[in-house]
Residue frames relative to the residue before (quaternion, step in Angstrom):
aa qw qx qy qz dx dy dz
M 1.0000 0.0000 0.0000 0.0000 0.00 0.00 0.00
T 0.2631 -0.7779 0.5475 0.1609 3.61 -1.01 0.77
Q 0.6815 -0.4874 0.3178 0.4439 3.56 -1.19 0.15
S 0.6690 0.4983 -0.3115 0.4551 3.56 1.12 -0.35
A 0.4779 0.6977 -0.3995 0.3539 3.55 1.40 -0.21
Q 0.1881 -0.7517 0.6217 0.1142 3.57 -1.03 0.74
P 0.2451 -0.8172 0.4993 0.1509 3.58 0.07 1.28
Q 0.3689 -0.7357 0.5330 0.1965 3.60 -1.04 0.80
H 0.7486 0.3510 -0.1423 0.5442 3.46 1.39 -0.43
M 0.5960 -0.5373 0.4335 0.4101 3.52 -1.22 0.25
V 0.0464 -0.7788 0.6249 0.0297 3.72 -0.96 0.85
T 0.0304 -0.7599 0.6490 0.0215 3.45 -1.00 0.92
R 0.1252 -0.7876 0.5922 0.1155 3.52 -1.33 0.01
F 0.2519 -0.6842 0.6588 0.1855 3.49 -1.46 0.31
A 0.0592 -0.8448 0.5280 -0.0631 3.60 -0.66 1.09
P 0.0414 0.8371 -0.5433 0.0493 3.64 0.39 1.21
S 0.3708 -0.6811 0.5812 0.2467 3.53 -1.29 0.35
P 0.4072 -0.7476 0.4813 0.2090 3.58 -0.76 1.04
T 0.3271 0.7514 -0.4899 0.2974 3.55 0.69 1.15
G 0.7880 -0.0116 0.0041 0.6155 3.53 1.33 0.20
R 0.6233 -0.5139 0.4109 0.4225 3.64 -1.27 -0.14
L 0.5647 -0.6041 0.4475 0.3404 3.51 -1.15 0.65
H 0.2497 -0.7522 0.5951 0.1334 3.53 -1.15 0.69
V 0.7347 -0.4138 0.2778 0.4602 3.56 -1.30 0.03
G 0.5901 0.5786 -0.3550 0.4370 3.63 1.04 -0.65
H 0.6495 0.5047 -0.3051 0.4800 3.50 0.91 -0.92
A 0.6783 0.4980 -0.3092 0.4431 3.58 0.83 -0.95
W 0.6071 0.5485 -0.3410 0.4629 3.58 1.00 -0.70
S 0.6989 0.4749 -0.2826 0.4540 3.55 0.84 -1.00
A 0.6508 0.5190 -0.3191 0.4532 3.55 0.98 -0.80
L 0.6781 0.4696 -0.3207 0.4656 3.56 0.87 -0.76
L 0.6197 0.5322 -0.3572 0.4529 3.60 1.01 -0.64
A 0.6616 0.4906 -0.3175 0.4699 3.61 0.91 -0.90
M 0.6606 0.4989 -0.3176 0.4624 3.67 0.93 -0.80
D 0.6941 0.4857 -0.2970 0.4405 3.54 0.77 -1.04
L 0.5796 0.6111 -0.3830 0.3794 3.64 1.06 -0.65
V 0.7667 0.3393 -0.1895 0.5110 3.56 1.00 -0.76
R 0.5681 0.6052 -0.4281 0.3573 3.63 0.98 -0.51
T 0.6828 0.4656 -0.2914 0.4818 3.69 0.97 -0.62
R 0.7397 0.4176 -0.1970 0.4896 3.60 1.24 -0.31
G 0.5272 -0.6946 0.3658 0.3252 3.45 1.31 0.35
G 0.4433 0.7173 -0.4183 0.3376 3.53 1.26 0.63
Y 0.5240 -0.6023 0.5065 0.3257 3.51 -1.37 -0.42
F 0.1373 -0.7553 0.6375 0.0661 3.53 -1.11 0.75
L 0.1376 -0.8282 0.5431 -0.0101 3.44 -0.61 1.26
L 0.2602 -0.7462 0.5881 0.1720 3.63 -1.26 0.51
R 0.0211 -0.7567 0.6534 -0.0044 3.62 -0.94 0.91
I 0.2261 -0.7302 0.6343 0.1156 3.47 -1.16 0.96
E 0.2142 -0.7791 0.5810 0.0978 3.64 -0.63 1.20
D 0.0896 0.8623 -0.4773 0.1435 3.50 0.29 1.44
I 0.4518 0.7201 -0.4364 0.2948 3.57 1.03 0.51
D 0.5046 0.6008 -0.4664 0.4087 3.60 1.13 0.13
G 0.3130 -0.8294 0.4452 0.1266 3.53 -0.17 1.37
T 0.6823 0.4807 -0.2831 0.4725 3.51 1.18 -0.51
R 0.8095 0.3192 -0.1333 0.4744 3.67 1.01 -0.54
S 0.5901 0.5757 -0.3736 0.4252 3.64 1.10 -0.58
R 0.0632 -0.7927 0.6061 -0.0175 3.50 -1.08 0.95
P 0.5137 -0.6447 0.4513 0.3418 3.58 -0.90 0.76
E 0.6251 0.5300 -0.3581 0.4473 3.71 1.02 -0.66
H 0.6480 0.5000 -0.3509 0.4549 3.56 1.05 -0.48
V 0.5506 0.5799 -0.3846 0.4610 3.59 1.18 -0.46
A 0.6632 0.5138 -0.2581 0.4791 3.48 0.93 -1.08
G 0.6716 0.4877 -0.2953 0.4732 3.58 0.99 -0.79
I 0.6206 0.5257 -0.3554 0.4607 3.63 0.97 -0.56
I 0.6686 0.4890 -0.3045 0.4703 3.52 0.88 -0.97
E 0.6247 0.5573 -0.2987 0.4581 3.57 1.08 -0.85
D 0.6847 0.4955 -0.2676 0.4626 3.53 0.85 -1.05
L 0.6827 0.4885 -0.2950 0.4564 3.59 0.84 -0.94
R 0.6562 0.4964 -0.3314 0.4616 3.53 0.86 -0.81
W 0.6140 0.5515 -0.3395 0.4511 3.65 0.96 -0.82
L 0.6962 0.4710 -0.2782 0.4649 3.58 0.99 -0.98
G 0.5371 -0.6148 0.4418 0.3720 3.58 1.06 -0.48
V 0.4692 0.6662 -0.4525 0.3625 3.54 1.21 0.32
A 0.0673 -0.8144 0.5753 -0.0355 3.57 -0.50 1.26
W 0.1848 -0.7950 0.5726 0.0778 3.56 -0.81 1.00
D 0.4103 -0.6997 0.5162 0.2748 3.61 -1.18 0.33
G 0.8292 0.2472 -0.1714 0.4710 3.52 -0.99 0.75
D 0.6939 -0.4425 0.3421 0.4535 3.56 -1.17 -0.27
I 0.5622 -0.5386 0.5157 0.3576 3.52 -1.40 0.51
V 0.2526 -0.7214 0.6247 0.1596 3.63 -1.07 0.74
F 0.1364 -0.7798 0.6074 0.0664 3.60 -0.82 1.00
Q 0.4267 -0.7165 0.4753 0.2805 3.56 -0.71 0.87
S 0.5978 0.6033 -0.3460 0.3986 3.50 1.11 -0.57
A 0.6622 0.4679 -0.3020 0.5013 3.50 1.33 -0.21
R 0.6834 0.5049 -0.2418 0.4686 3.52 1.32 0.13
L 0.3497 0.7800 -0.4784 0.2013 3.58 1.35 0.21
D 0.5877 0.5535 -0.4189 0.4156 3.73 0.99 -0.38
R 0.6478 0.5107 -0.3268 0.4612 3.57 0.97 -0.64
Y 0.6192 0.4954 -0.3585 0.4925 3.63 1.03 -0.61
Q 0.6505 0.5454 -0.3202 0.4205 3.58 0.90 -0.87
A 0.6637 0.5166 -0.2966 0.4523 3.51 1.11 -0.95
A 0.6367 0.5138 -0.3318 0.4695 3.53 1.08 -0.75
L 0.6506 0.5188 -0.3290 0.4465 3.60 0.95 -0.73
E 0.6296 0.5195 -0.3203 0.4807 3.58 1.09 -0.75
R 0.6322 0.5290 -0.3313 0.4590 3.55 1.02 -0.76
L 0.6804 0.4693 -0.2870 0.4841 3.57 0.89 -0.90
E 0.6450 0.4997 -0.3586 0.4536 3.60 1.02 -0.63
A 0.6174 0.5379 -0.3335 0.4673 3.60 1.08 -0.73
M 0.6507 0.4989 -0.3274 0.4696 3.58 1.12 -0.42
G 0.5046 -0.6641 0.4266 0.3497 3.55 1.31 -0.20
L 0.5376 0.6720 -0.3671 0.3529 3.51 1.30 0.35
L 0.7044 0.4375 -0.2731 0.4878 3.65 1.17 -0.16
Y 0.0138 0.7845 -0.6195 -0.0263 3.55 -1.17 0.42
P 0.4754 -0.6813 0.4614 0.3113 3.57 -1.00 0.62
C 0.1687 -0.7927 0.5811 0.0742 3.57 -1.02 0.83
F 0.1886 -0.8193 0.5341 0.0892 3.58 -0.67 1.04
C 0.4192 0.7126 -0.4504 0.3371 3.61 1.23 0.21
T 0.3504 -0.6983 0.5780 0.2357 3.50 -1.13 0.64
R 0.6424 -0.4763 0.3956 0.4515 3.56 -1.23 0.12
A 0.6178 0.5402 -0.3437 0.4566 3.58 1.04 -0.79
D 0.6528 0.5205 -0.3280 0.4420 3.60 0.96 -0.81
I 0.6663 0.4935 -0.2915 0.4771 3.55 0.99 -0.75
A 0.6401 0.5116 -0.3136 0.4798 3.58 1.02 -0.84
A 0.6994 0.4616 -0.2809 0.4678 3.66 1.00 -0.70
S 0.5496 0.6429 -0.4067 0.3453 3.60 1.11 -0.24
A 0.3713 -0.7389 0.5222 0.2087 3.51 -0.65 1.01
T 0.7038 0.4786 -0.2855 0.4406 3.60 1.10 -0.29
A 0.4850 0.6849 -0.4076 0.3599 3.55 1.37 0.06
P 0.2158 -0.7822 0.5682 0.1370 3.59 -0.41 1.13
H 0.4046 -0.7106 0.4937 0.2959 3.57 -1.22 0.22
G 0.1742 -0.7649 0.6145 0.0836 3.57 -1.06 0.80
P 0.8025 -0.2951 0.2243 0.4675 3.57 -1.30 -0.37
E 0.7748 0.3279 -0.1789 0.5100 3.58 1.02 -0.67
G 0.7346 -0.3937 0.2292 0.5028 3.57 1.16 0.39
P 0.8023 -0.2214 0.1483 0.5342 3.64 -1.08 -0.45
V 0.2848 -0.7310 0.5949 0.1746 3.60 -0.93 0.96
Y 0.5503 -0.6317 0.4573 0.2984 3.54 -1.00 1.05
P 0.3969 -0.7748 0.4535 0.1909 3.58 -0.65 1.20
G 0.5216 -0.6838 0.3808 0.3397 3.61 1.32 0.10
T 0.1484 0.8372 -0.5046 0.1500 3.59 1.22 0.60
C 0.7930 0.3300 -0.1589 0.4869 3.57 0.70 -1.00
R 0.4457 0.7190 -0.4425 0.2976 3.58 1.24 -0.15
G 0.7451 0.4449 -0.1929 0.4580 3.56 1.06 -0.86
L 0.4116 0.7049 -0.4758 0.3277 3.58 1.27 0.18
D 0.3874 -0.7041 0.5174 0.2939 3.64 -0.82 0.67
D 0.7216 -0.4756 0.3135 0.3935 3.52 -1.38 0.33
A 0.6442 0.5277 -0.3230 0.4496 3.55 0.99 -0.78
E 0.6884 0.4681 -0.2851 0.4751 3.59 0.87 -0.80
R 0.6028 0.5159 -0.3522 0.4964 3.60 1.07 -0.56
A 0.6756 0.5092 -0.2859 0.4501 3.59 0.84 -0.92
R 0.6538 0.5197 -0.3066 0.4566 3.54 1.04 -0.84
R 0.6914 0.4670 -0.2854 0.4716 3.60 0.86 -0.90
I 0.6196 0.5234 -0.3340 0.4803 3.68 1.07 -0.63
A 0.6600 0.5232 -0.3012 0.4472 3.53 1.01 -0.86
L 0.6606 0.4856 -0.2879 0.4948 3.53 1.18 -0.71
G 0.5270 -0.6919 0.3777 0.3177 3.64 1.21 -0.05
E 0.2911 0.7694 -0.4955 0.2790 3.49 1.41 0.52
P 0.4769 -0.6818 0.4684 0.2971 3.50 -0.83 1.03
H 0.0902 0.8014 -0.5867 0.0735 3.59 -1.00 0.75
A 0.3479 -0.6900 0.6085 0.1805 3.44 -1.37 0.40
W 0.3368 -0.7070 0.5600 0.2703 3.65 -1.17 0.27
R 0.0972 -0.7917 0.6030 0.0100 3.57 -0.69 1.10
I 0.4305 -0.6770 0.5513 0.2290 3.53 -1.33 0.64
D 0.3800 -0.6884 0.5610 0.2586 3.55 -0.83 0.98
M 0.2854 -0.8268 0.4613 0.1486 3.61 0.08 1.30
A 0.6545 0.5049 -0.3454 0.4443 3.62 0.83 -0.77
R 0.6608 0.4868 -0.2984 0.4872 3.62 0.95 -0.88
A 0.6635 0.5356 -0.3096 0.4208 3.51 0.91 -0.83
A 0.6823 0.5185 -0.2476 0.4521 3.39 1.02 -1.05
A 0.6328 0.5083 -0.3209 0.4881 3.51 1.14 -0.81
R 0.6075 0.5441 -0.3350 0.4719 3.68 1.05 -0.68
A 0.7330 0.4405 -0.2465 0.4560 3.59 0.83 -1.01
G 0.3470 -0.7300 0.5298 0.2567 3.63 0.93 -0.69
P 0.7517 -0.3669 0.2612 0.4817 3.61 -1.22 -0.14
L 0.1834 -0.8189 0.5438 0.0026 3.49 -0.96 1.06
H 0.0074 0.7849 -0.6192 -0.0209 3.60 -0.99 0.67
W 0.1333 -0.7620 0.6195 0.1330 3.54 -1.30 0.37
R 0.4358 -0.6849 0.5168 0.2719 3.66 -1.14 0.53
A 0.0393 -0.7876 0.6149 -0.0118 3.48 -1.07 0.90
L 0.2194 -0.7217 0.6400 0.1462 3.42 -1.35 0.67
P 0.5137 -0.6493 0.4342 0.3549 3.63 -0.99 0.65
F 0.3343 -0.7095 0.5551 0.2770 3.63 -1.27 0.17
P 0.5313 -0.2944 -0.7940 0.0232 1.44 -1.68 1.84
P 0.5778 -0.6354 0.3930 0.3284 3.57 -0.99 0.87
G 0.0673 -0.7816 0.6186 0.0446 3.54 -1.05 0.79
E 0.7666 -0.3328 0.2651 0.4809 3.50 -0.83 -0.93
E 0.3776 0.7483 -0.4663 0.2829 3.59 1.24 0.25
A 0.5100 -0.5947 0.5242 0.3338 3.56 -1.24 0.52
A 0.5463 -0.6211 0.4679 0.3112 3.52 -1.13 0.71
S 0.2949 -0.7486 0.5616 0.1931 3.59 -0.96 0.95
C 0.4654 -0.6898 0.4964 0.2473 3.49 -1.31 0.47
I 0.1040 -0.8022 0.5875 0.0220 3.63 -0.66 1.10
S 0.4341 -0.6901 0.5289 0.2357 3.51 -1.01 0.91
A 0.2792 -0.7715 0.5482 0.1621 3.60 -0.75 1.00
E 0.1296 -0.7985 0.5872 0.0274 3.58 -1.01 0.94
P 0.0110 -0.8487 0.5277 0.0339 3.67 0.62 1.00
L 0.5246 0.6454 -0.4174 0.3662 3.69 1.07 -0.53
A 0.6377 0.5770 -0.3335 0.3862 3.59 1.00 -0.69
A 0.6456 0.5250 -0.3014 0.4655 3.59 1.31 -0.36
G 0.3903 -0.7297 0.4724 0.3034 3.55 1.29 -0.40
D 0.7051 -0.4452 0.3152 0.4531 3.61 -1.29 -0.15
V 0.1808 -0.8278 0.5280 0.0569 3.57 0.10 1.33
V 0.4939 -0.6250 0.5013 0.3378 3.58 -1.17 0.53
L 0.1384 -0.7888 0.5907 0.0983 3.56 -1.09 0.76
A 0.7602 -0.0176 -0.0621 0.6465 3.63 1.32 0.05
R 0.0343 0.7659 -0.6412 -0.0335 3.38 -1.43 0.49
K 0.7515 -0.4239 0.2235 0.4534 3.62 -1.13 0.11
D 0.7522 0.3864 -0.1936 0.4975 3.53 1.01 -0.85
A 0.7560 0.2133 -0.1587 0.5982 3.54 1.25 0.04
P 0.3458 -0.7883 0.4741 0.1852 3.64 -0.26 1.24
A 0.7695 0.0284 -0.0519 0.6359 3.61 1.25 -0.26
S 0.4449 -0.6863 0.5038 0.2779 3.56 -1.03 0.81
Y 0.6719 -0.4659 0.3597 0.4495 3.42 -1.32 0.14
H 0.6284 0.5406 -0.3697 0.4199 3.64 0.93 -0.64
L 0.7105 0.4563 -0.2744 0.4600 3.63 0.90 -0.81
S 0.6961 0.4897 -0.2896 0.4379 3.47 0.75 -1.16
C 0.6534 0.5263 -0.3181 0.4415 3.63 0.82 -1.07
T 0.6708 0.5302 -0.2803 0.4363 3.54 0.83 -1.01
L 0.6921 0.4902 -0.2506 0.4668 3.52 0.96 -0.95
D 0.6644 0.5411 -0.2591 0.4456 3.50 1.05 -0.93
D 0.6281 0.5302 -0.3276 0.4660 3.48 0.94 -1.03
A 0.6883 0.4791 -0.3193 0.4412 3.62 0.82 -0.90
A 0.6688 0.5278 -0.3034 0.4267 3.55 0.92 -0.92
M 0.7207 0.4425 -0.2438 0.4747 3.50 1.11 -0.80
G 0.4675 -0.7021 0.4220 0.3322 3.60 1.31 0.03
V 0.1910 0.7953 -0.5327 0.2171 3.57 1.11 0.67
T 0.1603 -0.7946 0.5769 0.1006 3.70 -0.69 1.04
H 0.7900 0.1672 -0.0558 0.5872 3.65 1.18 -0.72
V 0.1418 -0.7724 0.6176 0.0438 3.52 -0.79 1.06
L 0.0332 -0.7811 0.6235 -0.0002 3.50 -0.73 1.14
R 0.1953 0.7801 -0.5633 0.1899 3.47 -0.67 1.16
G 0.7078 -0.5205 0.2909 0.3788 3.62 -1.23 0.19
D 0.6436 -0.5299 0.3911 0.3899 3.48 -1.25 0.49
D 0.5818 0.5862 -0.3916 0.4056 3.63 1.06 -0.54
L 0.7267 0.4291 -0.2538 0.4726 3.66 1.10 -0.30
R 0.3464 0.7685 -0.4733 0.2559 3.51 1.35 0.26
S 0.6706 0.4586 -0.3254 0.4838 3.64 0.88 -0.77
A 0.5949 0.5545 -0.4019 0.4208 3.66 1.04 -0.49
T 0.5724 0.6075 -0.3835 0.3951 3.58 1.06 -0.49
D 0.5987 0.5494 -0.3641 0.4553 3.58 1.05 -0.57
I 0.6562 0.5076 -0.3041 0.4682 3.60 1.06 -0.85
H 0.6714 0.5187 -0.2879 0.4442 3.53 0.99 -0.93
R 0.5903 0.5486 -0.3572 0.4723 3.58 1.17 -0.72
L 0.6258 0.5420 -0.3302 0.4534 3.61 0.95 -0.85
I 0.6668 0.4997 -0.3036 0.4621 3.60 0.82 -1.07
Q 0.6312 0.5429 -0.3462 0.4324 3.56 0.90 -0.91
T 0.6730 0.4996 -0.3061 0.4514 3.60 0.87 -0.93
L 0.6753 0.5315 -0.3026 0.4121 3.54 0.93 -0.93
L 0.7698 0.3535 -0.1353 0.5139 3.50 1.12 -0.95
D 0.4752 -0.7070 0.4185 0.3151 3.57 1.28 0.35
L 0.3724 0.7220 -0.4888 0.3180 3.66 0.97 0.89
P 0.5425 -0.5909 0.4778 0.3580 3.57 -1.19 0.45
S 0.2735 -0.7429 0.5823 0.1849 3.56 -1.14 0.47
P 0.3171 -0.7613 0.5291 0.2001 3.59 -0.70 1.12
I 0.5218 -0.5476 0.5084 0.4116 3.51 -1.38 -0.12
Y 0.2562 -0.7764 0.5637 0.1179 3.59 -1.03 0.87
V 0.0911 -0.7318 0.6737 0.0485 3.47 -1.33 0.80
H 0.1137 -0.8021 0.5848 0.0412 3.62 -0.61 1.08
H 0.1667 -0.8211 0.5396 0.0827 3.54 -0.60 1.12
P 0.5859 -0.5663 0.3908 0.4282 3.65 -1.08 0.45
L 0.4723 -0.6310 0.5285 0.3155 3.67 -1.28 0.46
L 0.4278 -0.6518 0.5710 0.2572 3.46 -1.42 0.49
V 0.0974 -0.7899 0.6026 0.0590 3.64 -0.89 0.75
G 0.5001 -0.6685 0.4791 0.2710 3.49 -1.32 0.48
P 0.7560 -0.3569 0.2440 0.4915 3.61 -1.10 -0.14
D 0.7039 0.4521 -0.2985 0.4593 3.58 1.02 -0.60
G 0.5762 -0.6259 0.3634 0.3797 3.64 1.27 0.09
R 0.5567 0.5848 -0.3957 0.4377 3.56 1.31 0.12
R 0.5583 -0.6050 0.4507 0.3451 3.55 -1.09 0.83
L 0.5792 -0.5919 0.4593 0.3213 3.50 -1.23 0.73
A 0.0957 0.7764 -0.6172 0.0847 3.67 -0.92 0.88
K 0.6031 -0.5746 0.4292 0.3491 3.43 -1.23 0.67
R 0.6594 0.5627 -0.2954 0.4016 3.54 0.98 -0.89
D 0.7082 0.4614 -0.2561 0.4689 3.48 1.23 -0.59
G 0.4953 -0.6848 0.4057 0.3479 3.56 1.23 0.12
S 0.1315 0.8195 -0.5339 0.1616 3.49 1.05 0.84
I 0.7011 -0.4821 0.3170 0.4191 3.57 -1.27 0.47
A 0.2069 -0.8113 0.5421 0.0715 3.58 -0.37 1.24
L 0.5336 -0.6098 0.4634 0.3587 3.63 -1.01 0.72
A 0.6082 0.5631 -0.3521 0.4348 3.58 0.97 -0.77
D 0.6493 0.5279 -0.2962 0.4604 3.62 1.00 -0.83
L 0.6568 0.5239 -0.2904 0.4581 3.49 1.01 -1.03
R 0.6451 0.5286 -0.3089 0.4571 3.57 1.07 -0.91
A 0.6610 0.5081 -0.2945 0.4671 3.56 1.02 -1.00
G 0.6772 0.4883 -0.2945 0.4651 3.62 1.18 -0.50
G 0.6044 -0.6000 0.3521 0.3882 3.57 1.31 0.09
M 0.3320 0.7549 -0.5009 0.2627 3.64 1.26 0.22
D 0.4099 -0.6696 0.5740 0.2329 3.58 -1.09 0.92
P 0.3857 -0.7538 0.4707 0.2478 3.64 -0.49 1.09
R 0.6315 0.5348 -0.3468 0.4416 3.56 1.06 -0.74
R 0.6644 0.4785 -0.3293 0.4703 3.53 0.96 -0.73
L 0.6101 0.5571 -0.3433 0.4467 3.56 0.95 -0.80
A 0.6897 0.4666 -0.2969 0.4674 3.64 0.87 -1.02
D 0.6473 0.5028 -0.3445 0.4578 3.62 0.96 -0.69
D 0.6264 0.5454 -0.3293 0.4492 3.52 1.01 -0.75
L 0.6801 0.5033 -0.2729 0.4579 3.53 0.92 -1.03
R 0.6267 0.5482 -0.3185 0.4531 3.57 1.11 -0.72
H 0.7278 0.3597 -0.1886 0.5525 3.56 1.19 -0.68
A 0.5023 -0.6946 0.4058 0.3170 3.63 1.21 0.52
R 0.4392 0.6052 -0.5139 0.4204 3.42 0.97 1.03
F 0.0518 -0.8510 0.5225 -0.0102 3.58 -0.38 1.27
P 0.6704 -0.4658 0.3674 0.4457 3.57 -1.18 0.42
I 0.7150 -0.4931 0.3170 0.3811 3.51 -1.26 0.67
G 0.8171 0.2542 -0.2051 0.4750 3.54 -0.96 0.96
I 0.6690 0.4398 -0.3169 0.5085 3.60 1.15 -0.17
S 0.0393 0.7910 -0.6071 0.0645 3.60 -1.01 0.93
L 0.5816 -0.5374 0.4457 0.4175 3.51 -1.30 0.02
A 0.5583 -0.6315 0.4237 0.3317 3.54 -1.11 0.82
S 0.6992 0.4828 -0.2643 0.4562 3.57 1.09 -0.59
A 0.5479 0.6291 -0.3998 0.3797 3.52 1.30 -0.23
C-alpha cells in the first residue's frame, strides 16, 4: 500500500527492532494487533525497524521471524524493512527543512543531561534549545568542520504552523466503541531529534512515514508511547499524511515491577521454546492475559 492508498479494511502492524530476541511483552502486543483485524477481515503487517546502525543485527531479524512463526503469528504480504526506505526519510527531512522547521544540534547527550535548564517532559529531559539560536553562518561552519550533529525540529514553530491537533483513540481492549478525540500536545516533548548520524531517521519520523505508506488504519502499541502519539500527529499534519486510530495497551512488568525490556534479560520466546513450552498454550494464555510466572500488567 502507498501513502495515497485508501484502505477499505482495517490494517494493523507489528514493528519490532532487531536489537535482541523477542520477549513475552512483544508476543502479547503482536497477538493483540493480529487478533484485532483477524475477526474484522483486515490485514496484519510486519515491519522490521532496522535502521539503528549501532544495535540492529541480521541474526536478530532471523530470530524475530523464527519467534513469531513459532508462536503462530502470521502476517499478510511481504515484510517491510526500514533500511530499504532511507530515501523516503531523507525526502521528508528535506521537506521539513524547506519549511524552516529543522536545525542542526551539536549537543551531546551528556551536554543535555548536564544542563541545569533542561526541564523534564513525558520522555525525559526536554532539550533546552541550546543550538536553536545559532545563526546560519555558525551552523554552516560547524557542519563544514565535520562536527557531529543531529537534526531537531523547532517544535514551537512547527506547532504554530500545524495549529490545534487531535488524534483518535480506542480504549483497551478495543470493542465496538466509537473512537474518542484526544488533544495532542507536542510542545511538551520539546525539540525532538528527527535524524542523527547513527540513525538516518528517528523513531518519530520513520514510524509516522511508514504507517502512512503501509496504509495502517489502527496502531496498537504500549502505554509508554502515548506521548509519542502527539509528536506523530504533528508530523502527519506537516507532511499531509493520514492519521490512524490509536490503541494503547498496558505494559507488562516483571516481579520487580519494572517493565519488560530486552536489555534486562526478560523472558525471551527463544528460552521458552528451548524449555519445551507449547506455543499454542502460550498464545492462548497471552490472549487471556495469563502471563508466565512473575509477569503482570503494569496497571494491575
